[in-house]
C-alpha positions, 0 to 999 in steps of 0.5 A: 371589849376595850383595852388600855391601848384602844382606850386611854381612859382605862388603867389597869391595876399594877397589883391585880390586873383589874381595868378601871375606867378613869376617874377612879382613883383606887382599884375597884377590886383590891383597892391599890392606888392607880398609876396616874403617871402611867395614865398621863403618859398614855393620854400624851401619847394618844393625843400626839397620835390623833395629832399626827394623823390630823396633820397627815390629813391636812397634808393630804387635803392641801396637796389634792387642792394644789394638784387641783389648781395645777391641772386648772391652770395648765392650758390645754388645746384641742386634739385636732384643729384645722385653720384655713387661709384668709379666704376661708375666713371671708367665706365664714363671714359671708355665710353668716351674713347671708344667713343673718340677712335671710332671717331679717327678710323672713326666709329659711336658709341653710349653710354648711360650715367647715372647721377651716373657714371657722377657725380662720375667722376665729383667728382674727378675734384676739387681735380685734380685741382692745388691750387690757391691763391688770387681771382683766381677760385677754383673749389669746386664742379660740377655735372649733373642733367638729367630730361626729355629732360632737363639737368643741370650742376652745378658749385661751385667755390671759389673766394677769401672769396666767394663761387659763384655757377652757374646752367646752363641749357639745352635741347636736340634739335635734335644732339645739346645740346641747353642752355636755361638759367643759375642761379647764385647762387639764382638769375635766368638769364633766356632767352637771358641773361642766353644763353649770360652769358653761352657763356661768360663762355667758360673757364669752358669747356676748361678741357673738350676737349675730351668730347667737340670733342664727343658733336661736332660729334653727330648724335643724343642726347637723355635726359631722367630722370637720363640718357643722351644717345649720338650717334656719326656720323663719322668724 
């Protein structure tokens, strides 16, 4: 049963103690006039309580949004990355070109790329891009890391005063590199959310047309600790 403390619409008669529901003017039991000043004070107190609870909820939501934004804008990196010398970059380019040439000729080919080779080649990309101003994305760093059947790709870009990092995660499944999730800054984007975000960032892959063609004609794909092995099929 509701009480006046639970329900401000109920007034207790000061004469007989009967509970009366507003908008009664007189007590339904003894007929005494009800104390509307007390009712008004009760209603105002209840309204203040609801307003305070609403402000608390809004404050918590705002804090949660600020925390999410801070995690997203706090750049992260790869736990472990191996970067080789300029000669390693040349090896990566040579292997890539050999695979692309084999595709053009209609022959299968196989190559194993190490982290050191790929990261030495990727390290050249930021300096090769055109300078952009304003809020246009400017590539600052990119690298890969390979674990046992696990690949991660870091992309760090600058947009105006902000530095935003994204780590894409994938695994090998037969001849396919399957996205498994992503991390924006320190904010994890697991499962379907991460895969949806990866698909939305297709423009990041545009400079890798030759590499994309190779990946699109794979016969098998094997990821081991520190390296990735690719075998292409014929056209």
